[in-house]
C-alpha positions in Angstrom: 0.0 0.0 0.0 1.3 3.4 -0.8 2.0 5.7 2.2 3.8 8.6 0.8 1.8 11.0 3.1 2.1 12.2 6.6 -1.6 10.5 7.4 -1.7 8.7 10.6 -4.6 6.5 11.6 -4.9 6.4 15.4 -7.3 3.6 16.6 -8.2 4.0 20.4 -11.3 3.2 22.5 -10.5 6.2 24.7 -11.5 9.5 23.3 -13.6 12.6 24.7 -15.9 13.1 26.5 -14.2 10.1 28.1 -12.6 11.2 31.3 -9.9 9.8 33.6 -5.9 9.5 32.7 -6.6 6.7 29.8 -7.5 9.4 27.4 -5.0 11.8 28.1 -2.2 9.9 26.2 -3.2 9.9 22.8 -5.6 12.9 23.1 -2.2 14.8 23.7 0.1 13.1 21.6 -2.6 13.6 18.6 -2.2 17.5 19.2 1.6 17.2 19.5 2.1 15.2 16.3 -0.3 17.5 14.3 2.3 20.5 15.4 5.3 18.4 14.1 3.7 18.3 10.7 1.7 14.9 10.8 -2.1 14.4 9.8 -3.8 12.3 12.6 -7.0 10.7 11.8 -8.6 9.2 14.9 -11.0 6.2 14.7 -13.2 5.6 18.0 -16.4 4.3 19.2 -19.4 6.5 18.9 -21.2 5.0 22.0 -18.6 3.7 24.4 -19.1 2.7 28.0 -17.6 5.6 30.0 -16.3 4.9 33.3 -16.0 8.6 33.9 -17.5 11.6 31.6 -15.8 14.8 31.4 -17.2 17.1 28.8 -14.5 19.6 29.3 -12.1 17.2 27.4 -13.9 18.1 24.2 -12.2 21.4 24.4 -8.9 19.6 24.1 -9.4 18.0 20.8 -7.0 19.7 18.2 -8.9 21.6 15.4 -8.8 20.4 12.0 -8.5 16.6 12.7 -10.5 13.9 11.2 -12.4 11.9 13.8 -14.4 8.7 12.7 -16.9 7.3 14.8 -18.6 3.9 14.4 -20.9 2.2 17.1 -19.9 -0.5 19.1 -21.7 -3.4 21.0 -20.8 -4.1 24.6 -22.0 -6.6 26.8 -22.3 -4.3 30.0 -26.0 -3.8 29.8 -26.3 -7.8 30.0 -23.8 -7.8 33.0 -25.9 -5.2 35.0 -29.3 -7.3 34.5 -27.2 -10.4 35.1 -25.7 -9.3 38.5 -28.4 -6.9 39.4 -25.8 -4.1 39.7 -27.0 -1.0 38.2 -24.2 1.2 38.6 -21.4 1.4 35.9 -18.4 -0.4 37.5 -16.3 -1.5 34.4 -13.0 -0.2 34.9 -9.6 -2.0 35.1 -9.0 -3.7 38.3 -12.7 -4.2 39.2 -12.8 -1.1 41.5 -16.3 -0.8 43.1 -18.1 0.3 45.9 -19.5 -3.2 46.7 -17.1 -5.2 48.9 -19.3 -8.4 48.7 -18.0 -10.9 46.2 -21.4 -12.5 45.2 -21.6 -15.8 43.5 -23.2 -13.9 40.5 -20.3 -11.3 40.3 -17.6 -13.8 40.5 -19.4 -15.9 37.7 -19.7 -12.6 35.8 -15.8 -12.1 36.0 -15.5 -15.8 34.9 -17.3 -15.0 31.9 -15.7 -12.0 31.0 -12.2 -13.7 31.2 -13.0 -17.0 29.2 -15.6 -15.6 26.5 -14.6 -12.3 25.8 -11.1 -12.6 24.8 -9.2 -10.4 24.8 -11.7 -8.0 26.4 -15.5 -6.9 26.1 -14.6 -4.6 23.0 -14.2 -7.8 20.9 -17.2 -7.1 19.1 -15.9 -4.3 17.4 -12.8 -5.9 15.8 -15.0 -7.3 12.9 -16.9 -4.6 11.9 -13.9 -2.2 12.4 -11.7 -4.4 10.0 -14.4 -4.3 7.2 -14.9 -0.6 7.3 -11.2 0.4 7.9 -10.0 -1.9 5.0 -12.2 -0.1 2.6 -11.6 3.3 4.2 -7.9 2.9 4.1 -7.8 1.6 0.2 -9.4 5.1 -0.5 -7.3 7.1 2.0 -4.0 5.7 2.5 -2.0 6.7 5.6 1.8 6.5 6.5 0.9 4.4 9.4 -1.6 2.6 11.8 -1.3 3.2 15.6 -3.4 1.2 18.1 -3.3 1.6 21.7 -4.5 -0.6 24.5 -6.0 -1.6 26.7 -8.4 -2.6 25.8 -6.4 -5.1 23.3 -9.1 -5.6 21.1 -7.7 -2.3 19.3 -4.4 -4.2 18.6 -6.5 -7.2 17.1 -7.9 -4.7 14.7 -4.2 -3.4 13.7 -3.2 -7.1 13.5 -5.9 -7.9 10.9 -5.0 -4.4 8.9 -1.6 -5.4 8.7 -2.1 -9.1 7.4 -5.0 -7.4 5.0 -3.2 -4.5 3.5 0.5 -4.8 4.7 0.3 -1.2 6.2 2.9 0.1 8.6 1.6 -0.6 12.1 2.7 0.6 15.6 1.1 -1.1 18.7 1.0 1.1 21.7 0.8 -0.7 25.2 -0.3 1.7 28.1 -0.5 -1.6 30.1 0.6 -5.0 29.9 -1.6 -7.8 28.3 -0.9 -11.5 30.2 1.2 -9.5 32.8 -1.5 -6.8 33.8 -2.3 -6.5 37.4 -5.7 -8.3 37.4 -5.0 -10.9 35.0 -5.1 -13.4 37.7 -8.5 -12.5 38.8 -10.0 -13.3 35.5 -10.4 -17.1 36.6 -8.9 -18.3 33.0 -9.2 -21.8 32.1 -6.0 -23.4 30.6 -7.7 -22.6 26.9 -8.5 -19.0 27.6 -5.1 -18.5 29.0 -3.4 -19.9 26.0 -5.3 -18.1 23.7 -5.0 -14.7 25.5 -0.9 -15.3 25.2 -1.0 -16.7 21.6 -3.1 -13.3 20.3 -0.6 -11.3 22.5 2.6 -12.9 20.7 0.8 -12.5 17.3 0.5 -8.6 17.9 4.0 -8.6 19.5 5.4 -10.5 16.1 3.4 -8.6 13.7 3.7 -4.9 14.5 6.4 -3.1 13.1 7.2 -1.4 16.3 5.9 -1.9 20.0 5.5 1.1 22.2 5.7 0.6 26.2 5.2 3.2 29.0 8.4 1.8 31.2 11.7 -0.1 31.0 10.1 -2.9 32.8 7.6 -3.4 30.3 10.4 -3.3 27.7 12.5 -6.1 29.0 9.1 -8.3 29.4 8.2 -8.0 25.7 11.9 -8.1 24.5 11.7 -11.6 26.2 8.8 -12.5 23.9 9.7 -10.7 20.5 12.6 -9.2 18.3 10.6 -6.5 16.9 11.8 -3.1 18.0 10.4 -2.0 21.8 10.4 1.7 22.4 9.8 3.2 26.0 7.4 6.3 25.4 6.4 7.3 28.7 3.1 8.9 29.6 3.9 12.7 30.0 2.6 16.1 30.8 2.0 19.4 29.3 3.6 22.3 31.1 0.8 24.8 29.9 -2.1 22.8 31.6 -0.2 23.4 34.9 1.0 27.0 34.3 -2.3 28.3 33.6 -3.8 26.8 37.0 -3.0 29.3 39.8 -3.8 27.8 43.3 -2.6 28.4 46.9 -1.1 25.6 48.9 -3.3 23.7 51.5 -3.1 25.4 55.1 -3.3 21.6 56.1 -0.8 18.8 56.1 -2.7 17.4 52.8 -2.0 14.2 51.4 -3.7 14.0 48.2 -4.3 10.7 45.6 -6.1 11.8 42.3 -7.3 8.7 40.3 -9.0 5.3 41.0 -8.0 3.1 43.9 -8.7 -0.8 43.4 -7.9 -3.3 46.2 -4.6 -3.7 44.7 -3.6 -0.3 45.5 -4.5 -0.4 49.2 -1.2 1.2 50.9 -1.7 -0.2 54.3 1.9 0.6 54.9 0.7 4.3 54.7 -2.4 3.8 56.8 -0.1 1.9 59.5 2.2 4.6 59.5 -0.1 7.7 59.5 -1.8 5.8 62.5 1.5 5.5 64.4 2.5 9.2 63.8 -1.1 10.5 65.2 -0.8 8.6 68.1 3.1 9.9 68.8 3.4 13.5 67.5 1.5 16.3 69.3 -1.1 18.0 66.5 -0.3 15.6 63.8 -4.0 14.1 63.7 -5.6 17.7 63.7 -3.2 18.8 61.0 -3.7 15.6 58.9 -6.0 15.3 55.7 -6.2 12.5 53.3 -7.7 13.6 50.3 -8.7 10.8 47.7 -10.1 12.2 44.7 -11.6 9.6 42.0 -13.3 6.1 42.3 -12.3 4.4 45.4 -12.8 0.6 46.1 -14.7 -0.2 49.5 -11.8 -2.1 50.8 -9.5 0.7 51.0 -12.4 2.8 52.9 -12.5 -0.1 55.2 -8.9 -0.2 55.8 -8.9 3.4 56.6 -11.4 3.0 59.1 -9.6 0.2 60.5 -6.6 2.3 61.2 -8.7 4.9 62.8 -8.4 7.7 59.9 -11.8 7.9 58.9 -12.0 11.6 60.4 -8.9 12.5 58.4 -10.5 11.4 55.2 -11.6 13.7 52.5 -13.4 11.7 49.8 -14.3 13.4 46.4 -15.4 10.7 44.0 -14.9 12.7 40.8 -14.2 16.1 39.4 -13.4 17.2 36.1 -9.7 17.4 34.9 -9.0 21.1 35.6 -10.4 20.4 39.2 -8.2 17.4 39.4 -5.2 19.6 38.5 -6.0 22.2 41.2 -6.2 19.7 43.7 -2.5 18.3 42.8 -1.0 21.7 42.8 -2.8 22.7 46.1 -1.5 19.6 48.3 1.2 19.5 50.4 2.3 16.0 49.3 0.9 14.0 46.3 0.5 10.3 46.6 1.6 7.9 44.0 0.4 4.4 44.7 1.5 1.2 42.7 -0.6 -1.7 42.5 0.8 -4.5 45.1 1.0 -7.1 42.1 4.0 -9.2 40.6 4.4 -6.7 37.8 4.5 -3.5 40.2 8.4 -2.7 39.3 7.2 -1.9 35.9 4.3 0.2 36.7 4.6 3.9 35.5 1.3 5.4 35.5 0.5 8.7 33.5 -0.3 10.2 37.3 3.3 10.0 38.0 4.2 12.8 35.1 1.1 14.9 36.0 2.5 15.0 39.6 5.7 16.0 38.5 4.2 19.0 36.5 2.5 20.0 39.6 5.5 20.6 41.3 4.8 19.3 44.9 6.6 16.5 47.0 5.6 13.1 45.4 5.2 10.2 48.0 5.4 6.8 46.3 4.3 3.8 47.6 5.8 0.6 45.5 8.9 -1.0 44.7 11.8 0.8 46.1 13.8 -0.5 43.0 11.3 0.2 40.6 10.8 2.2 37.3 8.6 4.8 39.5 11.2 5.0 42.1 14.0 5.7 39.7 12.1 8.7 38.1 11.6 10.1 41.5 15.1 9.8 42.4 16.3 11.1 39.0 14.1 14.3 39.1 14.5 14.6 42.9 10.6 15.2 42.9 10.1 12.4 46.1 10.7 9.3 47.5 9.2 6.1 47.1 8.6 3.7 50.3 8.1 -0.2 49.8 5.0 -2.0 50.5 5.9 -3.4 53.8 8.7 -0.9 54.9 6.8 1.1 57.9 10.1 2.0 59.3 11.0 4.4 56.1 7.4 5.4 55.9 7.3 6.9 59.5 10.7 8.4 58.9 9.8 9.8 55.8 6.5 11.4 56.7 8.1 12.5 60.0 10.5 14.6 58.1 7.8 15.7 55.6 5.7 17.0 58.7 8.7 19.1 60.1 9.0 20.7 56.8 5.5 21.4 56.9 5.6 22.9 60.5 8.4 25.1 59.3 6.4 26.6 56.5 5.9 24.0 53.9 7.0 20.6 52.3 10.0 21.7 50.1 10.9 20.1 46.5 13.0 21.3 43.7 12.5 18.9 40.6 15.3 18.6 37.8 15.1 17.3 34.4 11.7 17.0 34.1 11.5 18.5 30.7 12.1 15.1 28.6 8.8 14.1 30.1 6.9 17.1 28.7 4.5 15.3 25.8 5.9 17.7 23.3 9.5 16.5 23.7 8.0 12.7 23.7 6.0 13.3 20.7 9.3 14.0 18.6 10.5 10.7 19.6 7.3 8.9 18.3 7.5 11.1 15.2 11.0 9.8 14.6 9.9 6.1 15.2 7.3 6.5 12.5 9.9 8.0 10.1 12.0 5.1 10.6 9.2 2.6 9.8 9.6 3.4 6.0 
């Protein structure tokens, strides 16, 4: 197929008005690639299930780009009828407010893992292939970029590659068979083998693979010889520069984003309880601010450690409000899933926290990718999942700084994590496909 133009077809499930961090990666890269002379075309569902809806993201869509929307069938309405759950709790990690695991909920997870492969968006694959095959014959592009999860997007790219021989880049924001909740899917041997077979087909067929961390790169390099590029998430400096806020007067620890059970930072609650009981005024100064969806397991854990009166829980806010909370906090909490792949987790929130310019307290592997970035940028420190002694020492030091006027942080070398800088790397990867 001819591809002597600067057009790019980006296939993504997440697009405005979807809220949350997942939509930001390619919404922003689309803008910066356009500024570099590329002509992005976005293909996305017209009626996706939105975990969060944030109409303000519609204003961030770059002017003049073509957006193609086609309807998708998703089985969540059937799921709600089947389980009697009327709430949309369809996000990754199964975070929800229902702490009871009923038989129907457990059965629905088993059905999801074993029948909807690779995920519940699988019903969009065949119609998308049919439509895009004809579209690309009439409208050639330089390259197709698929981004997942959901990994059904990659299977669309896989088929287009086989049918048309197009240049194809597979972008993995999270792992596939090594994602934190993979073991929760209750897979049969057949289903597990099918997931791994499809994953290998994608990794061996794509012309290039993008991942968000060095640990993910090592994982995929063990599975394929195709080029693997680390393209981290990032931030747009102007988003944070235009938001002026005052720092909170209280000793506020803020987490913005979803908190599923695997991100329950017991070491943090334990250490905060200790400091409340042993340092004068610590309890009255402390505020634990959680902005976003929080699993009932975590809320119960906070209560168990006697911290419920220090909790300020805000279920969801538009993006600009989320940025204000990050900038006003004394400390921003970055909590990694306590799962086998924890060392390679680099959430988009890390880079937004860097732009916010406040101290970052990480909870996760002290030798992981997140910890490396925090040390490199001098933006904060990481405490291991079970390192209570270190957690108490770090929090005590931060509280002393707070009492003397505020928690201090002077970040370094964060420009390379700006999306404009990262987009130049993506542009070069695309150029080298030819």
